[in-house]
N, C-alpha and C positions, 0 to 999 in steps of 0.2 A: 192528195198532193203528190206531185212528181218527185222522185228521187233523182236529182240532177245528175249525179255520177252514173247511176244505173241507166237512166233514160237518154243521156246525152253523150257521155264519154265512152260509150262502147267502141267508138272509133279508135280508141287507143290500141285496139287489137290489130289495127293496120300497122304494118312495119315502118312505113314512112310517115314522118310527122307532117309533112306538107299535104300528103293525101288525106290523112286523118283530119287535119285542120280544115281542108276544103270540104270534106264530108260534113263536119260539124256545122260549117257555115251554111251549107245547103239545107241541112236538116232543120236548123233553127228557123230558116225562112219558109220551109215547105211542110214541115211535119209537126204534129202536136207533141209527139214523143219521138226520141231519136231512133229507135230500133226497127221501125217498119214504116214504109211509105215512099213517096216520090223520090226523095234523095237516094234511097237504096236502089230504086229502079235505075236511076242514072248511073250509079256505080256498077250495077250488074250489066247494063248495056255497054258501058265503057270497057269493062273486063271482056265481054263477049266480042267487042269490036277489035280487040287485040289478040283474039284467039283463045282466050280463057274459057273454060267450061264452067258455066254457072247458069242456073235457071233465073229468069227475070221474074221473080215472085215477090219482090219488094220486101223480103225478109233478110235481115242482117244476121246471118248465122255463120258457123264455121266453114261451110263450103264457099260462101262468098268471101270470107276473110282469107282463106287459103288460096283461092283463085286470084284474088287481088294481090296478095303478098308474093305470088310467084312471078309477077310481071315487073318489068322495069318501071320504077316509080315515076320517072319523068314522063314516060310515054303514057302511063296510066293517068297522071295528073292532067296532061293535055287532053286525053280522051274524055275525062270527066268534065273538063271545061267545055269541050265541044258539045257533049251530050246535054249539059246544063243549058248552054246557049240555045240549043234546039228546043228544049222544053220551054224556055222563056219565050222563044219565037212563036211556039204553038199557043201559049197563053195570050200573046199579043194579038194573034189572028182571031182567037175566040173572044177577046175582050178589048176591042179597039177603044172603048170608052176609058180605058186605063192608060192611054197614050203618055200621060205625064210621067209614068213610072218606067217606060221602056228603056231609056238611057241608063238609068241606075241598075235595072235588071241585067242589062248586057254587061255592064262593068262588073257586077257581082259575079256573073257566070265566068268571066275571063280572068278574074283576080286570082 
């Protein structure tokens, strides 16, 4: 059984509450457990798009946390939203049979 605090609220290490909450939202949707997977890739890609130095390895560790916390939170949140939207768009292309979900996915990405 999952330890919810350990598996999901590791995002509390992010300095900005809105960024942490966005990551939790994405992780709940994309990952079985919070600490490794597609949501972390989105965060790492967002950090890199803003000039942060982080490997896109899908692992939420101190290097990712420090790189994210060094950035402007508003810019990081916007970059996360854009990277999440791009991921949802890729899913839409790969799975057109799920068209009924596309609108909700896009709203979730941009929220």
